C-alpha positions as CSV (number, residue, x, y, z in Angstrom):
1,M,-0.1,-0.3,0.1
2,S,1.2,3.2,-0.9
3,A,2.1,5.9,1.9
4,L,-1.0,8.4,0.4
5,A,-2.9,5.4,0.3
6,S,-2.7,4.3,3.3
7,A,-2.4,8.1,4.9
8,L,-6.1,8.1,3.9
9,T,-7.7,4.7,5.6
10,W,-5.6,6.1,8.8
11,A,-7.4,9.3,8.1
12,L,-11.1,7.2,7.4
13,A,-10.6,5.8,10.7
14,A,-9.7,9.0,12.7
15,A,-12.6,11.2,10.9
16,G,-14.8,8.2,11.9
17,A,-14.2,7.4,15.1
18,T,-14.6,11.5,15.9
19,L,-17.7,11.4,13.9
20,A,-19.1,9.0,16.6
21,A,-17.0,10.1,19.5
22,M,-19.1,13.8,19.3
23,A,-22.7,12.0,18.3
24,A,-22.3,10.6,21.6
25,V,-20.7,14.1,23.7
26,A,-24.2,15.3,22.4
27,D,-26.5,12.5,22.7
28,G,-25.7,12.0,26.3
29,A,-25.7,16.2,26.5
30,L,-29.1,16.0,25.2
31,L,-30.2,13.1,27.6
32,A,-28.9,15.3,31.3
33,E,-30.9,18.1,29.8
34,A,-33.0,20.1,32.0
35,P,-37.1,17.7,32.6
36,L,-39.5,18.6,30.2
37,P,-42.6,20.7,32.4
38,S,-45.7,19.4,32.8
39,S,-48.6,20.2,31.5
40,S,-49.3,21.2,35.6
41,G,-46.8,23.6,36.0
42,S,-45.6,22.9,38.3
43,G,-42.0,21.4,36.7
44,E,-41.9,18.6,37.9
45,R,-41.0,14.8,36.4
46,T,-43.7,12.7,36.6
47,G,-45.1,10.5,34.7
48,Y,-49.2,11.3,35.6
49,N,-49.3,14.4,34.5
50,A,-50.0,14.8,30.5
51,P,-47.9,17.3,27.8
52,T,-48.8,20.2,26.8
53,P,-49.0,20.7,22.7
54,G,-45.8,22.9,22.9
55,V,-44.2,20.0,25.1
56,S,-45.7,17.0,22.7
57,R,-43.3,18.9,20.0
58,V,-40.3,19.6,21.9
59,V,-40.4,16.0,22.5
60,S,-41.1,14.9,19.2
61,S,-37.8,16.9,17.9
62,R,-36.4,15.9,21.1
63,E,-37.1,12.5,19.2
64,Q,-35.7,13.3,16.1
65,T,-32.6,14.5,17.1
66,H,-31.8,11.3,19.4
67,R,-32.3,8.9,16.2
68,A,-29.6,11.4,13.7
69,L,-27.3,11.1,16.7
70,A,-27.4,7.3,17.0
71,F,-27.5,6.8,13.4
72,A,-24.6,9.5,12.9
73,R,-22.4,7.2,15.5
74,V,-22.8,3.8,13.5
75,V,-21.9,6.1,10.9
76,G,-18.8,6.6,12.7
77,H,-18.3,3.4,13.8
78,V,-17.9,1.6,10.1
79,A,-15.8,4.4,8.9
80,A,-13.6,3.7,11.6
81,G,-13.3,-0.2,11.3
82,C,-12.8,0.2,7.4
83,G,-10.4,2.0,7.6
84,L,-8.8,0.4,11.2
85,A,-8.9,-3.1,8.9
86,V,-7.5,-1.6,6.0
87,A,-4.8,0.7,7.6
88,L,-3.8,-2.1,9.0
89,D,-2.9,-4.6,5.8
90,L,-3.4,-7.6,7.7
91,A,-4.1,-9.8,4.4
92,D,-0.6,-11.7,5.7
93,E,-0.9,-12.3,8.8
94,A,-2.6,-15.4,9.7
95,T,-6.8,-15.8,10.4
96,L,-6.5,-15.5,14.2
97,I,-3.8,-12.8,14.4
98,K,-6.4,-10.8,11.7
99,I,-9.3,-11.3,14.2
100,A,-7.8,-10.8,17.5
101,A,-6.3,-7.4,16.0
102,L,-9.5,-6.6,14.8
103,V,-11.6,-7.3,17.5
104,G,-9.4,-5.8,20.3
105,L,-8.9,-2.8,18.3
106,G,-13.0,-2.5,17.2
107,L,-13.7,-2.9,21.4
108,L,-10.8,-0.5,22.3
109,T,-12.7,2.5,19.4
110,V,-16.1,1.5,21.0
111,L,-14.8,2.3,24.2
112,V,-13.4,5.4,23.3
113,A,-16.2,6.3,20.8
114,E,-19.6,5.5,22.6
115,S,-19.1,4.8,26.2
116,V,-16.8,7.6,27.5
117,A,-17.5,10.1,25.3
118,R,-21.2,9.1,26.3
119,V,-20.0,9.6,30.0
120,V,-18.2,12.8,28.9
121,G,-21.7,14.2,27.5
122,D,-23.7,13.5,30.0
123,A,-21.7,15.3,32.9
124,L,-21.2,18.5,31.5
125,G,-24.8,18.5,30.2
126,D,-26.4,22.0,28.9
127,N,-22.6,23.1,28.6
128,A,-21.4,20.8,25.7
129,A,-25.6,20.8,24.0
130,A,-24.8,24.2,23.7
131,R,-21.4,23.6,21.8
132,L,-21.9,21.0,19.6
133,H,-25.5,22.7,18.8
134,G,-24.5,23.3,15.2
135,F,-23.1,20.1,15.0
136,T,-26.3,18.7,16.2
137,R,-28.0,20.1,13.6
138,W,-26.5,19.6,10.6
139,V,-26.5,16.3,11.4
140,E,-30.0,16.5,11.5
141,R,-30.1,18.2,8.2
142,T,-27.7,15.8,6.4
143,L,-29.3,12.9,7.7
144,A,-32.6,14.1,6.5
145,P,-33.4,11.5,3.8
146,V,-32.9,8.7,6.8
147,L,-35.0,9.9,9.1
148,A,-38.4,10.6,6.6
149,L,-37.5,6.6,5.7
150,G,-37.7,5.8,9.4
151,N,-40.0,7.8,10.0
152,W,-42.3,6.3,7.2
153,A,-41.4,2.7,8.3
154,D,-42.4,3.7,12.0
155,R,-46.4,4.7,10.9
156,L,-46.6,2.1,8.5
157,F,-46.1,-0.6,10.8
158,A,-48.6,1.5,13.7
159,E,-51.1,1.4,11.3
160,V,-50.4,-2.6,10.3
161,V,-50.2,-3.6,14.2
162,T,-53.8,-1.1,14.3
163,E,-55.2,-2.9,11.3
164,A,-55.1,-6.4,12.9
165,E,-56.1,-5.8,16.1
166,A,-59.1,-3.7,14.7
167,T,-59.3,-6.8,12.1
168,Q,-59.5,-9.4,15.8
169,E,-61.9,-7.0,17.3
170,R,-64.1,-7.1,14.0
171,R,-64.0,-11.1,13.9
172,D,-64.6,-11.0,17.8
173,E,-67.4,-8.5,17.6
174,A,-68.9,-10.7,14.2
175,A,-68.7,-14.3,15.6
176,A,-70.7,-13.0,18.7
177,Q,-73.5,-11.3,17.0
178,F,-73.1,-14.6,14.4
179,R,-74.3,-16.7,18.3
180,D,-76.4,-14.0,19.7
181,V,-78.6,-14.8,16.1
182,V,-78.6,-18.4,15.8
183,T,-79.3,-19.2,19.7
184,S,-82.0,-16.6,19.4
185,E,-84.4,-18.6,17.2
186,A,-87.0,-18.8,17.6
187,D,-87.1,-22.4,16.6
188,V,-83.6,-23.2,18.8
189,S,-85.2,-25.2,21.9
190,G,-83.5,-24.7,25.3
191,D,-81.3,-27.8,24.6
192,E,-80.0,-27.0,20.7
193,R,-79.1,-23.4,22.3
194,E,-77.1,-24.6,24.9
195,L,-75.8,-27.2,22.2
196,L,-74.5,-23.8,19.7
197,L,-73.4,-22.4,23.1
198,G,-71.5,-24.8,23.7
199,V,-69.6,-25.2,20.3
200,F,-68.8,-21.9,20.0
201,E,-67.2,-21.4,22.9
202,F,-65.1,-24.8,23.2
203,G,-62.3,-23.2,21.4
204,E,-61.1,-21.5,23.7
205,T,-61.9,-23.6,26.8
206,T,-59.0,-24.9,29.1
207,A,-58.4,-27.8,31.1
208,E,-58.3,-25.9,34.3
209,E,-62.1,-25.2,33.4
210,V,-63.5,-28.9,32.9
211,M,-61.3,-30.6,35.0
212,V,-62.6,-32.4,38.5
213,P,-60.3,-30.8,41.1
214,R,-57.4,-32.5,43.0
215,V,-60.0,-32.8,45.6
216,D,-62.5,-34.6,44.3
217,M,-60.1,-36.8,43.1
218,L,-60.2,-40.8,43.6
219,G,-56.9,-42.7,43.6
220,V,-54.8,-45.3,45.1
221,E,-51.7,-45.1,46.2
222,R,-49.6,-47.7,44.9
223,D,-48.0,-49.5,48.1
224,T,-52.2,-51.0,48.6
225,P,-52.8,-54.9,49.0
226,W,-54.6,-56.0,46.5
227,S,-57.7,-56.6,48.9
228,E,-58.0,-53.3,49.7
229,M,-56.8,-52.1,46.2
230,L,-60.4,-53.9,45.0
231,D,-62.9,-52.0,47.7
232,R,-61.2,-49.3,47.0
233,V,-61.4,-49.4,42.9
234,R,-65.2,-51.3,44.1
235,S,-66.5,-47.9,46.2
236,A,-65.0,-45.6,43.6
237,Q,-67.3,-47.6,40.6
238,H,-65.3,-45.6,38.1
239,S,-63.3,-47.4,34.8
240,R,-59.6,-45.5,35.7
241,M,-57.9,-44.5,39.0
242,P,-54.7,-42.7,39.4
243,V,-52.3,-45.1,40.8
244,F,-49.9,-42.5,43.0
245,D,-47.7,-42.6,45.4
246,G,-47.5,-41.5,48.4
247,T,-49.4,-38.2,47.9
248,I,-51.7,-37.7,45.0
249,D,-48.4,-35.0,43.9
250,E,-46.6,-38.1,42.7
251,I,-48.9,-39.6,39.8
252,V,-47.2,-42.5,38.7
253,G,-50.0,-44.6,36.6
254,I,-52.8,-45.3,35.6
255,L,-55.4,-48.2,36.0
256,Y,-57.9,-49.5,34.0
257,V,-60.0,-51.5,35.8
258,K,-61.1,-53.9,32.9
259,D,-57.5,-54.5,33.6
260,L,-58.0,-56.2,36.8
261,L,-61.2,-58.5,35.3
262,P,-59.0,-61.3,34.2
263,A,-57.1,-61.5,37.8
264,V,-60.8,-60.8,40.0
265,L,-62.1,-63.7,37.3
266,A,-59.5,-66.1,38.5
267,D,-59.6,-64.9,42.3
268,E,-55.9,-64.0,42.5
269,E,-53.1,-61.5,42.0
270,P,-51.5,-60.6,39.1
271,E,-47.8,-62.1,38.2
272,G,-46.0,-59.6,39.4
273,G,-48.6,-57.2,41.4
274,W,-51.6,-55.3,40.9
275,P,-49.6,-52.8,40.3
276,A,-48.1,-54.3,36.9
277,L,-51.4,-53.6,35.2
278,M,-51.1,-50.3,35.3
279,R,-50.4,-47.6,32.5
280,P,-48.6,-44.6,31.9
281,P,-50.2,-41.1,32.8
282,V,-50.8,-38.3,30.4
283,F,-49.5,-34.9,31.8
284,I,-50.8,-31.7,30.8
285,P,-50.8,-28.3,31.8
286,A,-53.9,-26.8,33.3
287,S,-53.7,-24.0,30.3
288,K,-54.4,-26.4,28.0
289,R,-57.1,-26.0,25.1
290,I,-60.1,-29.1,25.4
291,A,-60.3,-29.0,22.1
292,D,-56.3,-29.4,21.3
293,L,-56.7,-32.1,24.0
294,L,-59.5,-33.7,22.4
295,R,-57.3,-34.7,19.6
296,E,-55.2,-35.6,21.2
297,F,-57.5,-37.9,23.0
298,R,-58.6,-39.8,19.5
299,V,-54.9,-40.0,18.0
300,A,-53.6,-41.7,21.1
301,R,-56.9,-43.1,21.9
302,R,-56.9,-42.5,26.1
303,H,-59.9,-41.3,28.0
304,I,-58.1,-39.6,30.8
305,A,-54.6,-36.9,31.3
306,I,-53.7,-35.6,34.5
307,V,-53.5,-31.7,35.0
308,A,-50.2,-30.2,36.5
309,D,-49.9,-27.0,38.0
310,E,-47.2,-25.3,37.7
311,Y,-45.1,-26.3,40.7
312,G,-45.3,-30.0,39.2
313,G,-47.3,-31.3,41.0
314,T,-51.3,-32.5,40.8
315,A,-54.5,-29.6,40.0
316,G,-56.9,-32.3,39.0
317,L,-57.4,-34.5,36.1
318,V,-59.5,-34.2,33.0
319,T,-61.5,-37.1,31.1
320,I,-62.7,-37.5,27.7
321,E,-66.7,-36.9,29.4
322,D,-65.4,-33.7,31.1
323,V,-64.9,-32.4,27.0
324,L,-67.5,-33.7,25.5
325,E,-69.9,-32.3,27.9
326,E,-68.5,-28.5,27.3
327,L,-70.5,-30.0,24.1
328,V,-73.8,-31.2,24.8
329,G,-75.0,-30.8,28.6
330,E,-74.2,-32.7,31.2
331,I,-74.1,-36.2,31.2
332,R,-74.8,-38.4,33.5
333,D,-74.8,-42.3,34.6
334,E,-76.5,-44.9,37.1
335,H,-74.0,-43.9,39.0
336,D,-73.3,-39.9,39.4
337,D,-75.6,-37.8,41.5
338,E,-78.5,-36.2,40.3
339,E,-78.2,-32.7,42.4
340,R,-77.6,-30.0,39.8
341,L,-75.6,-27.4,39.5
342,V,-78.1,-24.9,40.0
343,E,-81.8,-24.5,41.0
344,N,-84.2,-21.3,40.6
345,E,-87.2,-20.1,42.3
346,D,-89.0,-17.2,41.6
347,D,-85.2,-15.5,39.6
348,E,-84.7,-14.7,43.4
349,R,-83.4,-17.8,45.2
350,Y,-80.9,-20.1,43.8
351,W,-79.8,-23.0,45.4
352,V,-76.2,-23.9,43.5
353,S,-73.0,-25.6,43.5
354,G,-69.5,-24.3,44.9
355,R,-68.2,-25.8,41.5
356,L,-70.4,-24.6,39.6
357,T,-68.0,-22.2,37.8
358,L,-68.1,-18.1,37.7
359,D,-69.4,-17.8,34.3
360,D,-71.8,-20.3,34.5
361,L,-73.5,-18.6,37.8
362,S,-73.2,-15.1,35.6
363,D,-74.7,-16.0,33.1
364,A,-77.4,-17.4,35.2
365,L,-78.1,-14.9,37.5
366,R,-77.7,-12.0,35.2
367,H,-74.6,-10.4,37.0
368,D,-71.1,-10.2,36.5
369,F,-69.2,-12.3,39.5
370,S,-66.1,-13.0,37.4
371,R,-62.6,-12.2,39.7
372,D,-59.2,-12.6,37.9
373,D,-57.8,-15.1,41.0
374,V,-60.9,-17.5,41.6
375,S,-63.0,-19.6,38.7
376,T,-65.7,-21.1,41.2
377,V,-68.5,-20.3,43.8
378,G,-66.1,-21.5,46.7
379,G,-63.4,-20.2,45.8
380,L,-65.2,-16.4,45.3
381,V,-66.9,-17.6,49.0
382,L,-63.6,-18.4,50.5
383,E,-62.0,-15.0,48.7
384,L,-64.3,-13.1,50.6
385,L,-64.6,-14.2,53.6
386,G,-60.6,-14.8,54.4
387,R,-60.7,-17.9,55.6
388,V,-63.2,-21.1,55.3
389,P,-66.9,-20.9,56.6
390,R,-69.8,-22.7,58.6
391,A,-72.5,-23.9,58.0
392,G,-75.1,-21.0,58.0
393,E,-73.0,-17.6,57.8
394,S,-74.1,-15.2,54.9
395,L,-72.4,-12.4,53.1
396,Q,-73.2,-10.1,50.8
397,V,-72.0,-10.0,47.0
398,G,-73.4,-7.4,44.7
399,P,-77.3,-7.0,45.3
400,F,-77.5,-10.8,46.8
401,R,-77.2,-12.0,49.4
402,V,-75.2,-15.4,49.9
403,I,-75.5,-17.9,52.3
404,V,-73.2,-21.3,53.0
405,E,-75.6,-24.2,52.6
406,R,-72.8,-27.0,53.3
407,V,-69.6,-27.9,53.9
408,V,-67.5,-30.8,54.0
409,R,-63.8,-29.9,55.9
410,R,-62.1,-27.6,53.8
411,K,-64.9,-27.2,50.3
412,I,-67.7,-26.0,49.7
413,E,-70.2,-27.9,48.3
414,R,-73.6,-25.9,48.3
415,V,-74.7,-21.8,48.4
416,F,-77.6,-20.1,48.0
417,L,-78.1,-17.3,47.1
418,E,-81.2,-14.3,46.9
419,R,-81.7,-10.7,45.5
420,I,-82.2,-8.4,47.9
421,A,-83.7,-4.7,46.7
422,E,-81.0,-3.0,48.0
423,E,-76.8,-3.3,48.3
424,S,-76.6,-2.9,52.3
425,D,-73.6,-1.7,53.9
426,T,-73.0,-4.8,56.4
427,G,-71.6,-7.9,55.2
428,P,-68.8,-8.4,53.2
429,E,-68.9,-7.3,49.8
430,A,-67.8,-8.4,46.4
431,D,-68.2,-5.1,43.7
432,E,-65.6,-2.6,44.1
């Protein structure tokens, strides 16, 4: 390389580093300037005061200045890097030496022209901003086309995002209107309406909403003797039972009662013990959509899955019957309890199960009972009282007086609700 070419490349590197350093100092000084006044006129910097139109223009101008200085720093670093790479003439050196030299010089350049320069600008503040005002305006004018292109890209992206959100809102609104029109047809019976609503809501329902909670799960411990296990199966009257090791949080298998039939007929325990007959469990998260779960049940030819909580324990279990009931309503057999989830008298008094979901309660009573942290009637009562209630205790939830009718251990099984004319000031209140 000739002396002139070498001098030009070193000059390019120096000019690039200088440009990056000046832009970094100016940017640091701009960030260190006094805060913008709020609309309250107090001069305090607070996120709760909306800026005046004049302040908004200043904020917009500062944003453009920051963008211009940031792009100038990038241009300066690129120019410095290219100049150093050519000026060092490392073509004849080993690859590792090239890489080490370029990385080292690059880091040194960034340290001086970026980090140190920004610290200097921040320390000097308004003084540095005033001295570099002309440089800052020159950078903004020079990079005006680039800034205009960036602003156009920002607007385009904002329009695309806004349009996508609006499109999704229109789809949701259209789906809700279609559902209301279909279910309100005169020739649609009550059972058909329930089926149609189940179909519309099926896609968004999660396993947590339909599962049998862990407190209602019936299982058998793996170390249970043969005769006791058979008694447990007979009393449970289920075709499939989870098998656990020590606690219900340690599910180790699923016992299919039909697999026990040959051993029961032979009146002897299977070889290797009855745990040899259990099948591996399937675990799913509580947030899994039941539409996806139903497809998995069909593909894997399974009818039961264990719902795991976020800590790795057992939240409950869900069966294919639980999933189908979301479509066709309650499916009862000869062993199911006939107690209805909701009983109504004159649209004034209601008897509801503690495991009824708050969404279903809201639909039945035409009042919003939804809460962020609980999903059932029993959970709502526990949250409002802050403890396990005794049978007969009462509280007020919106326009309803709630009386706890039946509590088994720590589980609220049945609740009575009565609509009252005026909201009382006594008792825990649910509405905020």
